[in-house]
N, C-alpha and C positions, 0 to 999 in steps of 0.2 A: 303544369296543371293537367296536361293531356292524359298522363298515366292514371291519376286518381279518377278522372272523369270516365276513362275507359273501363276501369275496374267497377265503378259504380253502375255504369250502363250494363256491364256484363251480368251482375247479379240482379239488376232490375229486370233484365230480359229473362233471366232464369225464373224469377218469381212473377213474371207477367201472367203465368198460369199457376195458380196455387189451389190447394184443397180448401183452405179457409182464409178469408180476409176479415180482419178485425179493424173496425173503425174506432180509434181511440186507444191511447197507451197509458191510461190511468190504472188504478188498482185492479178493477174488474177485467179490463182488457188484457193486462199483463198476466194475471192469474190464469185466465182462459187460454191465452197464447202458450204459456209454459206447459200447462197440462196437455194441450193438443199436440204440441211439438214432441212431447214425451211419448205420445201415441204414434209418432213418426208421420204425422200429418204435416204437409207442407203449409206453413202458416206465415202469412204476411200481415203486419200491423201497420196501419196508416195513422199518423198523428199530425194534426194540422199545425201545431206549434213546433218550435225547435226543441222544446223540453219534453222529456219522457218521464213518466212516473206520476204525474198529476198530484193527487191528494196524498200519495205515499210520502212526499217530502216533508209535509207538516202534520198530516193526519188530523185527528179530532181536536177541535178547539185551537188550532194553529200551534199546538205544542207537540211533544213527543208522541209517537205512535203508542197507544195504550188501549187495552181492552181486557175484560175479565173472562171472556168466552173461551172455553177449552179449545174450540176450533182455531182460535187465534194463536194459542200456544203451539198447537200441532203444526201450523204452517211455519211459525218461527223456527221450531225444532227441525222441520223438514229441510229448510233452506240454510240451516246453521247460523241463524241470526241471533246474536246474544241479546239478552234482556234481563231485567230485574223484576222480581215479583214484589209488589208492595203489600203492606199489611192489609189493605182493602181487597186484595186478591187480583189487582190489576197487573198485567204483564206489560212492562214499559220498555220501549226501545226508542232510540233517537231516530227521527224521521229520515235524515239523509242516509243512515246506515241501512234501514230496511229498504229504501228506494234503490240504493246502489246494489244491494244483494239481489233484489228482484230483477232488475234490468240485466245484471250479469247472468243470473240463472236462466232467464229467458233466451238470451243470446247464445249461451253455451248449449242450450237444448236444441238450437237450430232455428229459432224464431228470427225473421228478418223484420227490422223496424225501419219504416220510411217516414222521416219527419218532414215537416213543411209541405205536406200533401193534404189537400182538402177534398172530401167526398162531395160529388156533384149529383150523381144519379146511379140508379141500379141498371144493370144490363140484363135483358131477357133474351132467351133463346128457346124456341120450341115450347113456349108457354111456361118456362120455369126460370128461376134466377140463375144467371150465368156469370155474374161478376159485378164490377163497379166502374163507373167513370170517375176519374180523379183529375184535379187540376193542381198545379203547384200554387202554394199559398202566395197571394199577391204581395206579401210583406218581404219577399226575397229582394235581394239587392238589384238596383237598376240595371246593372250590366247583364243580369240573367233574365231580364224581363221577357225577351224574345223566346227564350227556352221555357220560362215559367208559365207563359200564357197558353201553352199547348196542352190539350187534354190527353190523358193517358187512359187507355182501356185495359183493365186488369181482370183476368178470368178467375173464377173460383166456383166451387160447388155450393159453398155456404158463405154468407156474410153475417157477421156479428156486429150489432150496434152496441158499442161500448163508449159512445161519444159523450156521455155525461148528460148535463142538463138540456143540451140541444136536441138529443135523441134524433139526430139528423136522418138516419136511415129509416126509422119508423115514421118520422114526419113525412118523408118522401112517399111512403106507401099510403099514408093518410091523405095527402094532397091528391094522389092519383085515384083515390076512392077504392083502393085495394083492400084496406082494412079500415075499421072505424076507430075514432078516438076512444080510448078506453080510460074513463075517469070515474072515480068514486066521489060522491058528494062529501062524505066524511070518513076519515080513518083515524083511529086512536093512535097517537105516536107510540104508545106502549106496544102496539102490535105491528108497527111499521116494518120491522125487520122480518117478521114471519110472512107478512104479505109480500114483501120484496122477493123473498126466496121462492114463495109459491108462484109468483108471476114470472120469474126468470125462466127463460127458455125460448122455444120457437114461437114466433108471433105470426109467421107465415112460412109456407114451405120453402126452405132454403135461407130464411132470415131469422136470426135469433136476437134476443135483447137481454142485456145484463147491466147490473150496477145502477148508477144514477139515471141512465136512460130509461130503465124500468120505472123508476120513481116519477120521471117526467111524464111518461105515457099513462100511467095508472093513477096519477095524483097522490102518490104516497108522500107523507110529510118527511122532508129531508132531515128535520131536526131529530128524528128517531133512528137515523141510520148511522152506524159506526163503521170504522175502517174494516173491522172483521166481517160485517155483513156484506160489504162490497167484495171482499176477497172470496167469501163463500159463494156469493152470487156468480163470480167469475168461474169458480170451480164447478158449480152446478151447470152453468151453460155449456161448459166443455163436455160434461157428461151427456147432456142432451144432444149435442152435436155428434158425439161418438155414437149414440144410439141411432141418430139420423143416418149416418154413414152405414151402420150395420144393417139398417132396414132397407136402404135404397141402393146400395152398391154391393158388389160381391167382395165383401171384406174391406177392411181399411186399406188405404193406398200406401202400403209400406214401402219404404226406401225411395221416396220421390224427392227427397231433399238433395 
């Protein structure tokens, strides 16, 4: 067991300082991670459970992944995911197939995914976001409790909240009074997707929000959100982060992986 632990600690040490840390390995988090890694940005994803992929495994209505939006077809084609087009115009694919393809594509692009890690706090340095404090999920086995209880400090230039309904990073900022709770009193579910995409992006310098976390912060009805909208939200937040790096740093940090 010493050799696997040594290898794990080795790459954890390597990614203790990353360009981007993403909290949550669901559809939006994985989509953002894939696009950012393709930009050669050093990207670490932290997922609190042992499972990666979230809603990708079952998708809408707990059945096969399906959507009629052209963006959904584009993403399926881009990753080489097979699908069938129904008479209604839906592009249908088995949930496990799309989940497996996404996870593999992200890993092959250079994304590192850390499971059983729970976000605890944001790190600040010289008045700006400098990373996150993470703790090992308490659901780990008893023999690992001594190791699991230790906090881990991970540095990054940008943190993306892709944590889903909990919106844990954004809630952290709200509790500290850094940002205000952003909620609408009423939103038509027919416009939920457009509002989600409009609100996706930087919520504070160095902190961005995507997917269901956006829904939770802005009070967007979840009933109006499809798998495609979550993927497109992940893609948009990656574009926002790319612009953030371009505006705040002398070029993207190429070749850091």
